[in-house]
N, C-alpha and C positions, 0 to 999 in steps of 0.2 A: 504494500500500500504506500502511495506517495503522500508525504506530509502536505498539509494545507499550504504552507508557504511555497513549497516546491511546485505544487499544482499551479499556484498563482504565477510563479516565475515562468513555468513552462508555457502557460496559456497566454499570458499578457506580455511576456518577455520584459518584465520590469525587474531591475536589480534592487531587491528589497534587503539583501544581506548587508550591503554597505551601510545603509541607514540604521539597520538593527545593531550592527557592531558599534557605530558611533553612539547610539543611545545608551547601550550598556556601559560603555566606558565612561561617558560623561556623567551618568547617574552615580558613579562611584569615584568621581574625580578627587574628592576630598579624602578618600580612604587611602591608607598606605598601600602602595602597589606591590604587594608581595606576590610570589609565584603562585600561591594558593588562590589569591583573589583573581589574578590574571587568568588562571586556569578555569575558575568558575565562570568568568565572563566569556571566555572564548568557547567553552564546551558546547553550549546550546547552538552557537553559530556554526561551529565546526560540524556538528551532527546534521544540521540542515544543509550545509554546504555539500557534505558527502552524500546525503540523501538526494540532493539535486543531481549530482553527477550520476548516481545509480539510476535515477529515473531517465536521464539522457541516454545512458548506455543501454537500458532496457528498451527504450523506444526506437533506438537507432543501432541496430546490430552492425558490428564492425566499426563503430565510431571510434576514432582515435583522438584522445585529448592531450594537448600540450600543456604541461605544468611549468610555468616560468614566473609565477608571481613572486614578488618581493626579492627579485634578483636571485632566485634559486633557494630562498630560505623557507619555502613551503613544501619541501620535498620530504614529508614525513612518510611513514610506512603505509598509512591508510591512503594517502594520495598516490603513492607510487604503485599501489595495487589497482588503481583506476586510470592512471595516466603515465606519460613518460616525460622527463625533463629535456625539452629541446633547447633550453638555454639555462645552464646550471648556475651561472653567476654573472653579475654585472662587472666584476673585477677581472679584466682580461688583458692586463698590461705586461705581465712578465711570466716566465716559464715556471719558476719555483712554486708559486701559489697554485698554478694549474696542475703541477705534478702532485701536490698534496691533495687537491680536490679529487683527482683521479684515484689516488691511493685510497681515500676515504669512501668515496661514493661506490666504488666497486665492491666494498664490503656489504653493501645493502641493495644496490640496484644493478641488474645485469645489463641495462641499456641506458645510455645517456649520450648527449650530443655536445660538441664543442665546436667553436668556429676556428678556422685556420686561415691565416693570411701572411705567414712569415715565409721568407725565402732562405732561411738558415736551417741547416740540418738539426741542430740541437733544439731550437725552439719548436720546429715542426714536429719532431719526434716526441717532444714533451706533451704534445697534444694528440698523440695516438690513443684514441678511445673507440668504443664500439661504433660510433657514427661521427663523421666529420662533415661540418658545414663549411664549404670553401668560400671564403669572402675575398678572394683576390680581385684587385682592380685590373681588369684586362686592358684598360686603356693606357697603362704605363708601358712605354715602348722598351725601356732598358731592363725590364724584369728578367730574371734568370728562370725561365720556365722549365729548363731541363732539371733543375733541382726539385721543382714542384712535382714534375712527372715521376722522377726517381723515388721521392719519398712517398707519394701517394700509391705508387705501384707496390712498394715494400709493405706499406700498411695494408693494402687490399689483399695481397697474396700471402703474406706471412704472419700477419697479426690478427686481422679480422676473423679468420676461421676459428680462433681460440677464445673469443670473447664470451662464448656461451659455456666455456669450460669452468672448472673449479679455480677459484682465485686464492692466492696465498701471498701476503706481504712477506718480503724477505729482509726488510730493515725496519727500524722504528720510523715513525713519521716525524718529520722535522722541517721547519722553515729555514734552518741554518744554512749558510752559504758555503760551509767548509765540510760538508758530509756528502755521502751518497744516499740515494733512495732507489729502491728496487722492488719489483713484485713479479709474480709468476702466475701464468695461466696454464693449467695442466689437464690433459685428457688422459686419465689413468688407464682406461681400458685399451687405448691405442698406443700408449707409451709415447705421446707427443705433447708438445707444449711450446710456450714462448716466454722469454724473460725480457722485461723492460727494466733497464738500469741506467741511472743518470748520475754522472759525476758533477757536483756543483762547482762553480767557478773558483772558489777559494780553497777547495779541498787539496791537501798536500799528498793525498794518496792517489797515485797514478793508476793503480789497478786494484781491484777488490775481488774477494771470493765470497760467494753466497751459497751456503748449503741449500740445495733445492729440496722441495717437498715431495712426498709420496712417490719416490723412485723405487724401482724394482732393483734390489741389490744384486740380483743374479743376471741382470740385463746389461747390455753394452749400448750406450747412447752415443749418438753422433750430434755434435754441436756445430751449427752453421753460423759463420760470421756474415751478416747480411750486407756489410760494406765490401768486404773483400771477396765474398763468395766461397771462401775456404771452409772445408768441412773437417772438423777435428774429431779424432777418436782416441780413446785411451790406449 
């Protein structure tokens, strides 16, 4: 059964939730804004908001909803069960924060999107996620499109096939500029996977070793360097 406010919104296409939220918050403006109070204020609105989405999905089979409200800060588990984040954050200016967001979101969401507009290997590969939105300005004549094609081909051929696999962080999460960050996607039944590792600018460690997860100790694995194309075996 669709709640009454949801029916009104579906039939009249009027946004009543914004007004409701404002009323709830203003009526308690003088009270201390503790987490408990904020939760009580938001809970009725959130339930109606989710009920509205459920009604939309029920009435429109195959409907796809893009969740990008509040610059990606509304990607809670209930929302992610009904929609996908096609814009995960408004902060898009440097690679370290994007690495950290990919590290964290992959723990909870198997699919999310990020924009790519860099012509540099490190920055572009820091944005390798399940889906890429290419925002390149094709009107710029001196752009190095060979780098773009190379990295997008690497992403499509060697990285994308594993994003539906099991995800394992290989380092602690950090915004520090003198560390490495790495994670692994692994298809256990096929004995395949991909590792994404990033050395930060101020790191004094030229090379690092990361113990990989859920490997078969009796198997022999081949490791392919995607830049050189060389395949290494023990």
